[in-house]
VOGU-3710 file (C-alpha; in Angstrom, 3 decimals, decimal comma):
1> xxxxxxxxxx> -0,129/-0,155/0,062  0,778/3,329/-0,389  1,150/4,808/3,139  -0,513/8,913/3,718  0,517/10,047/7,468  -3,223/11,908/7,473  -4,423/8,254/6,823  -2,728/7,051/9,368  -3,033/9,661/11,888  -6,878/9,919/11,230
11> xxxxxxxxxx> -6,910/5,736/12,072  -4,667/5,646/14,696  -7,143/7,232/16,745  -8,948/3,911/16,473  -6,496/2,143/18,599  -4,985/4,911/20,677  -7,111/5,371/24,095  -8,433/8,858/23,724  -7,458/9,926/26,727  -4,009/9,004/26,715
21> xxxxxxxxxx> -1,377/12,174/26,039  -0,156/12,600/22,519  1,436/16,185/23,176  2,682/17,514/26,309  4,756/20,757/26,735  4,856/22,402/30,258  1,977/22,245/32,245  -0,314/21,842/29,296  -1,050/18,921/27,960  -3,029/17,770/24,815
31> xxxxxxxxxx> -5,037/14,107/24,730  -5,278/11,882/21,348  -8,953/13,035/21,306  -8,412/16,619/21,674  -5,380/16,508/19,027  -7,345/14,357/16,769  -10,270/17,319/16,803  -8,088/20,126/16,649  -5,922/18,815/13,552  -8,839/17,975/12,096
41> xxxxxxxxxx> -9,879/21,872/12,657  -7,123/23,130/11,860  -7,203/21,378/8,737  -10,312/22,194/7,602  -9,650/26,090/8,416  -6,576/26,276/5,915  -8,521/24,709/3,600  -11,491/26,849/3,906  -8,917/30,129/3,528  -8,558/28,706/-0,003
51> xxxxxxxxxx> -5,477/26,682/0,483  -4,893/24,118/-2,102  -3,661/20,584/-2,370  0,373/20,451/-2,011  0,169/24,257/-1,029  3,502/24,858/1,137  3,100/26,007/5,198  5,989/27,717/7,039  6,764/26,765/10,218  8,497/29,668/12,115
61> xxxxxxxxxx> 8,117/28,071/15,502  10,405/26,616/18,532  9,560/23,407/20,015  5,905/23,543/21,498  2,512/21,422/21,002  1,634/23,808/17,929  4,205/22,377/15,642  3,299/18,878/16,509  -1,029/20,110/15,622  0,203/21,790/13,074
71> xxxxxxxxxx> 2,101/19,142/11,300  -0,611/17,005/11,979  -2,948/19,570/10,219  -0,912/19,800/7,256  -0,942/15,920/6,967  -4,554/15,233/6,841  -5,461/18,624/4,814  -2,939/17,434/2,050  -0,248/20,424/2,586  3,591/20,765/2,553
81> xxxxxxxxxx> 5,454/21,264/5,841  8,103/23,762/4,978  10,845/24,132/8,051  11,812/27,405/8,889  14,967/27,968/11,684  13,497/30,560/14,008  17,285/31,766/14,037  16,706/33,583/10,639  15,956/36,590/9,960  15,384/39,539/7,748
91> xxxxxxxxxx> 17,046/38,045/4,084  17,574/34,636/5,492  14,091/34,429/6,668  12,733/35,473/3,526  14,644/33,378/1,210  13,250/30,436/2,543  9,867/31,505/2,714  10,086/32,932/-0,669  12,094/29,904/-2,098  9,390/27,607/-0,914
101> xxxxxxxxxx> 6,335/29,843/-2,128  5,132/29,587/1,491  0,852/29,715/1,227  0,484/30,121/4,625  3,053/30,638/7,407  2,339/29,887/11,389  4,827/31,665/13,544  5,375/32,096/17,223  3,962/35,824/18,634  7,447/36,611/19,731
111> xxxxxxxxxx> 8,488/36,249/15,884  5,981/38,899/15,155  8,067/41,534/14,376  9,911/39,753/11,813  7,293/38,476/10,035  5,905/42,122/9,635  9,002/43,665/8,772  9,195/40,939/5,331  5,525/40,751/4,977  5,250/43,328/2,176
121> xxxxxxxxxx> 7,871/41,429/0,370  6,079/38,197/0,417  3,038/38,670/-1,670  2,492/34,854/-2,229  1,440/34,576/1,474  -2,258/34,499/1,612  -2,680/33,508/5,225  -0,256/34,483/8,605  -1,535/32,686/11,828  -0,054/33,308/14,908
131> xxxxxxxxxx> 1,089/31,263/17,991  -0,097/33,476/20,865  1,191/31,511/23,793  -1,491/32,182/26,246  -4,273/32,995/23,602  -3,918/36,669/23,376  -5,102/38,761/20,712  -2,774/37,976/17,107  -1,638/41,396/15,119  -3,964/42,595/13,165
141> xxxxxxxxxx> -2,687/40,928/9,687  -2,956/37,764/11,107  -5,235/34,918/12,299  -5,074/34,305/15,793  -3,895/29,746/16,219  -6,055/29,300/18,925  -9,338/29,965/17,171  -8,437/28,234/14,235  -8,042/24,856/16,290  -11,192/25,290/18,346
151> xxxxxxxxxx> -13,531/26,455/15,938  -15,349/23,672/14,040  -16,651/20,273/15,140  -13,309/17,850/14,524  -15,015/15,975/12,207  -12,318/13,939/9,846  -11,562/15,690/6,176  -13,187/14,225/3,861  -10,371/14,015/1,637  -9,051/11,242/-0,491
161> xxxxxxxxxx> -4,810/11,841/0,081  -2,038/9,577/-1,917  1,558/8,430/-0,489  2,966/11,029/-2,992  1,652/13,497/-0,917  4,930/15,843/-0,169  6,797/16,708/2,996  9,657/19,553/3,094  12,790/19,375/4,846  14,817/22,526/4,289
171> xxxxxxxxxx> 18,561/21,497/5,162  20,578/24,058/7,179  23,062/25,249/4,173  26,001/23,172/4,970  26,849/22,763/1,535  25,419/25,937/0,449  22,181/28,313/0,346  19,241/25,637/1,929  17,769/23,734/0,085  14,009/21,866/0,118
181> xxxxxxxxxx> 14,488/18,494/0,097  11,458/16,775/-1,056  9,801/13,849/0,540  6,835/11,848/-0,402  5,154/10,646/2,970  5,392/6,859/1,011  9,260/7,164/0,598  9,815/9,356/3,799  7,151/6,478/5,835  9,493/3,355/4,649
191> xxxxxxxxxx> 12,556/5,138/5,061  11,956/5,520/8,862  10,236/2,494/9,131  6,761/3,699/10,067  7,769/4,585/13,426  10,442/1,807/13,712  13,286/4,461/14,046  12,813/5,077/17,777  10,511/1,933/18,351  13,256/-1,022/17,194
201> xxxxxxxxxx> 10,184/-2,872/18,683  7,525/-1,543/16,625  7,496/-4,524/13,606  7,237/-3,699/9,891  3,695/-3,314/8,506  2,722/-4,746/5,382  -0,788/-2,790/5,623  -2,908/-0,061/7,295  -4,407/-2,639/9,838  -1,000/-4,601/10,489
211> xxxxxxxxxx> 0,396/-1,068/11,809  -2,867/-0,538/13,742  -2,311/-4,091/15,113  0,669/-3,191/16,127  0,441/-0,118/18,095  -2,897/-1,570/19,961  -0,518/-4,709/20,824  2,089/-2,952/22,599  2,079/-1,877/26,116  2,593/2,057/25,171
221> xxxxxxxxxx> 3,274/4,209/22,082  6,005/5,311/23,764  7,020/9,256/25,233  9,497/10,877/23,416  11,582/13,810/23,950  12,678/15,312/20,952  15,728/17,861/22,265  16,679/19,748/19,843  14,039/21,879/17,389  11,419/20,261/15,627
231> xxxxxxxxxx> 12,629/22,160/13,042  15,749/20,054/12,356  15,278/16,775/10,971  16,255/14,692/14,105  13,584/16,487/16,021  11,432/16,457/13,487  11,686/12,873/12,114  11,721/12,186/15,704  8,139/13,544/16,511  6,560/12,340/13,189
241> xxxxxxxxxx> 7,870/8,728/13,806  6,271/9,224/17,565  2,706/10,172/16,251  2,586/7,386/13,819  3,133/4,715/16,250  0,513/6,492/18,502  3,184/7,806/21,359  3,017/10,694/23,225  5,231/13,843/22,371  6,315/16,368/24,921
251> xxxxxxxxxx> 8,910/19,007/24,442  10,708/21,552/26,773  9,756/24,893/27,418  13,146/26,659/27,348  14,391/28,385/24,759  17,951/27,278/25,043  18,602/23,380/25,860  18,543/22,925/29,958  19,713/19,794/31,111  17,954/20,563/34,741
261> xxxxxxxxxx> 15,092/21,014/32,801  15,020/17,813/30,304  15,832/15,415/33,517  12,963/16,890/35,416  10,828/16,619/32,449  11,871/12,577/32,200  10,915/12,127/35,633  7,749/13,429/36,091  6,479/12,137/32,941  8,458/8,807/32,817
271> xxxxxxxxxx> 9,552/9,501/29,025  10,915/6,019/27,499  13,418/7,914/24,478  15,136/11,079/24,170  16,619/12,604/20,242  19,355/14,470/20,904  22,232/15,930/18,526  25,438/14,824/19,430  27,826/16,077/22,524  26,240/19,722/21,947
281> xxxxxxxxxx> 23,479/17,829/23,830  25,072/14,937/25,866  27,568/16,678/27,484  25,591/19,061/29,705  23,134/15,923/30,418  25,821/14,173/31,588  27,266/16,658/33,924  24,054/17,545/35,535  23,691/13,719/36,019  27,412/13,406/37,500
291> xxxxxxxxxx> 26,856/16,977/39,849  23,742/15,688/41,188  23,889/11,852/41,570  20,322/10,470/43,067  18,400/13,286/42,138  16,496/12,174/38,891  15,037/8,957/38,285  15,742/8,184/34,478  14,879/4,746/35,250  12,305/5,007/32,248
301> xxxxxxxxxx> 14,437/5,717/29,502  14,893/2,869/27,299  17,352/4,832/24,972  18,482/7,828/23,018  19,037/8,204/19,417  22,042/10,995/18,000  22,100/12,040/14,534  23,892/14,802/12,953  26,917/14,859/14,461  29,376/12,014/15,983
311> xxxxxxxxxx> 28,723/11,293/19,534  31,670/10,753/21,851  32,350/7,557/23,297  33,116/8,824/26,558  29,835/10,184/26,655  27,823/7,400/26,165  29,650/5,514/28,963  29,214/8,129/31,230  25,234/8,018/30,957  25,325/4,100/30,685
321> xxxxxxxxxx> 26,516/4,564/34,194  23,271/6,813/35,166  21,226/3,855/33,582  22,557/0,507/32,587  19,382/-0,482/30,644  19,719/1,973/27,598  20,736/1,496/24,394  22,096/4,527/23,184  22,185/4,473/19,005  23,977/7,298/16,747
331> xxxxxxxxxx> 22,078/7,078/13,191  24,107/8,010/10,029  21,675/10,239/7,982  20,949/13,228/6,429  18,120/15,629/5,221  18,904/13,809/1,845  18,255/10,058/3,036  17,849/8,236/6,357  19,863/4,850/7,184  22,825/5,392/6,457
341> xxxxxxxxxx> 24,573/3,172/8,958  24,252/3,240/12,727  26,072/2,874/15,655  24,813/0,777/19,359  26,383/1,535/22,645  24,797/-0,546/25,448  26,684/-1,173/28,939  28,432/-4,303/27,285  29,882/-2,309/24,630  30,235/-0,288/21,837
351> xxxxxxxxxx> 31,500/0,364/18,312  34,723/2,701/17,761  33,745/6,127/17,399  32,592/6,911/13,636  32,435/3,585/13,041  28,868/2,341/12,024  26,904/-1,146/10,349  26,378/-0,367/6,683  22,542/0,243/6,353  20,478/-1,701/4,168
361> xxxxxxxxxx> 20,473/-0,327/0,673  23,605/1,376/1,060  27,243/1,372/-0,745  30,030/3,455/-0,876  31,577/5,273/-4,369  34,568/6,831/-5,500  33,956/10,363/-7,297  33,624/8,628/-10,859  31,388/6,110/-9,256  33,523/2,809/-8,909
371> xxxxxxxxxx> 32,034/0,879/-5,382  34,679/0,885/-2,103  35,498/-2,614/-2,002  36,128/-3,428/2,252  39,588/-3,185/3,319  41,037/-1,323/0,891  41,786/1,930/1,902  40,176/4,008/-0,621  37,836/6,768/0,315  34,524/7,251/-1,234
381> xxxxxxxxxx> 30,859/8,783/-0,645  28,250/7,205/0,942  25,116/6,282/-0,838  22,119/5,056/-0,482  19,025/3,785/-2,307  15,309/2,563/-1,862  13,640/5,130/-0,260  14,946/8,399/-0,532  13,778/12,065/-1,338  12,775/13,094/-4,955
391> xxxxxxxxxx> 15,212/15,506/-4,827  15,901/19,453/-3,904  12,473/21,714/-4,642  13,506/24,075/-7,616  16,887/23,112/-8,295  16,917/20,603/-11,216  20,835/20,425/-11,227  22,065/20,421/-7,888  19,445/17,142/-7,599  20,858/15,917/-10,574
401> xxxxxxxxxx> 24,131/15,986/-8,272  22,876/14,345/-5,258  20,651/11,770/-6,816  22,394/10,219/-9,254  21,406/7,019/-11,401  24,316/4,397/-11,202  24,203/1,220/-12,786  20,563/2,138/-13,077  19,782/2,533/-9,605  18,723/6,337/-8,068
411> xxxxxxxxxx> 20,691/6,704/-4,989  21,224/10,105/-2,997  24,733/10,855/-1,769  24,364/14,121/0,436  28,494/14,482/0,141  29,631/12,301/3,272  33,240/10,794/2,734  33,536/7,009/3,971  36,303/4,097/4,263  34,874/0,594/4,663
421> xxxxxxxxxx> 36,681/-1,790/7,048  37,683/-5,088/6,203  34,310/-6,227/8,316  32,127/-4,188/5,784  31,767/-1,185/8,449  31,832/2,508/7,609  34,929/4,718/9,282  33,138/8,082/8,955  35,762/11,125/7,649  33,265/13,881/7,112
431> xxxxxxxxxx> 31,068/15,927/4,787  33,231/16,126/1,759  32,046/19,471/1,120  33,624/21,079/4,008  36,846/19,362/3,740  39,534/21,399/4,691  42,444/21,277/1,909  45,820/22,656/3,568  48,692/22,092/1,149  47,601/19,644/-1,088
441> xxxxxxxxxx> 46,129/17,609/2,198  42,692/16,496/3,324  41,352/17,304/6,279  38,205/16,415/7,749  36,973/18,536/10,064  34,996/16,140/12,643  38,280/14,105/12,799  39,864/17,103/14,359  36,673/17,890/16,486  36,371/14,531/18,221
451> xxxxxxxxxx> 39,948/14,668/18,948  39,880/18,170/20,724  37,161/17,370/22,793  38,490/15,107/24,466  41,007/17,611/25,455  40,357/18,787/29,406  38,291/21,765/30,084  36,829/21,855/26,333  32,970/21,420/25,957  32,887/21,656/22,565
461> xxxxxxxxxx> 34,412/22,632/19,151  33,956/23,388/15,518  36,673/23,264/12,917  37,217/25,147/9,722  39,201/26,077/7,039  40,289/29,843/6,792  42,173/31,389/4,188  46,378/31,161/4,800  48,785/32,216/1,906  51,254/29,585/2,250
471> xxxxxxxxxx> 48,980/26,480/2,942  46,565/27,770/1,083  43,813/26,678/3,917  44,883/26,589/8,022  43,095/23,958/10,191  41,449/26,475/12,715  39,496/25,793/15,894  36,702/27,513/17,746  36,890/26,344/20,906  33,791/26,094/24,284
481> xxxxxxxx> 35,141/26,194/27,137  34,199/23,557/30,308  32,176/25,996/32,769  35,218/28,813/33,897  37,739/26,985/32,370  40,794/29,553/30,617  42,495/28,272/27,662  45,664/29,420/26,514
//
C-alpha cells in the first residue's frame, strides 16, 4: 500500500486510548482525542481559507504543541510542511519563505516583528497565523492559532490522500544556501520504518491494519522528547515517528537547552526515549547527572538516539553509568537520506567512534562512481538507494548531482566521505563539501573536532578552514570551554 501520514493519524485514533496524552508542553497536556479534533479543525480552517493540495505551510516556531498540531493538520489537509530555522531573520527568513513558495505561515508571537517587516515582500503568502501563547490577540494581519484550532466540530476531513503527498525538509545550509528536500509520505514512511526509527520493537507493517494491530498490541506507544528543535531533521523525524505509532511527544519549554529541565521532565512524565544531536546535548546532560547523583529518576529511559554529529564514546559511557538499561544509538543520516548506518552502544560495549554498521541498500562510491571495496583503504561517498527523496525543490542541477543514477539504480549521495573497513563497517571521515585542503592535504573537520572534544576543559569544538597565504587553508578551531575554564 501507499502510506500517507494523514491516513495514519486518522486511523490511529481507533486504537489509542482517547484520554492518553498525545502532546505535552510544560503544564499543557493535549490528549489524543483533543489532538484529533484540533488538527482536523486546523486542516479544515486552512482549506476554507483557500489552501489547495500541495500548498506550502511554513513553520516559524520553536518546539511546542502548536508545531506538532500544525504538522498533523498539514498531513490531513494534504499540505506541505516547510521548516524554518527560527534563528533566521531578515534576508535569511525571506529566502526560505520565498524559495518555498509558502502560502501559509504559522509563527510564534515572539517573531511577529520579523514577520511584519517582511510581509510586504511576500505577496504570495495568503494566510498568516500567529501562535499567541496564552491566547492573546494576534497582530492585525494574522489569524489567531487557538481560534482556528478550536473552531469547528473536529470532524475528519473528507479527502482522498496519496502516498505521493509531499513533506519538505530544508537543509541547514552547510552545503550552500538551504535547499528544500522533497520527501513523499510513502518514501519517508518506508525510510524511517513507520515509526520503528525510535521504536525498534515496532514490527514493520505491510498494510494499515497490520500497523494498527502492532500499535494496539504495544503496552505503550512510548513517550519521547525531541531535545533538539522540531525544525531540525532529527527532531522532526522523531516527532513524526512518535505520532505515527500513537505515542506521546513531550517538548521542553526553555528557549535554550537546559539539562536540568530535561531530567526533571523525564522523571515527571516517565519518558522512554530522547532524540539529541551529539555532544552539544549529551555533555551538559551528563554533567547535570554527575553533579547531582541520585537527584533524578531516569529509570524509565530505554534509549537515546543521536543524529547529525558524532557522539563521543566517553560521554556515552558516562550516561550509561546512570542507567545501564539504556540503548544509545548513533544514527548516520542526512536530510537527503535516512539509514546510511548506525552504531549501537549499551552497557556491554560499543563500536569505535565514527564506525557504523552499513545500512541496508547502502554502498560507498568514488567520485567516478566505482564501488569502494571493504578493506581497500580507499575513500568514497556513502550512497543510499531505495526510499529516498525526489530531489531538491526548484533545483534540477543540484538534484542531478546529489541523486545520481549509477548502474541503473538511483542513489542519494549528500557528500559524506567514508572508508569501508574489512569487516564491512563504515568509517566516517566527514562531509566532503567542508573538507579542508591545506597544502594539498585533505583534513576532515569532524576528525579534528572529535580529538579536541576529548581534551580536558573543552566542552565543544568547531573546526573550519581559513584562508592562508602559505597553505591555502589553515585548520582552525573555535573552542567552547567547560564552565569558567580558561584556555591558553
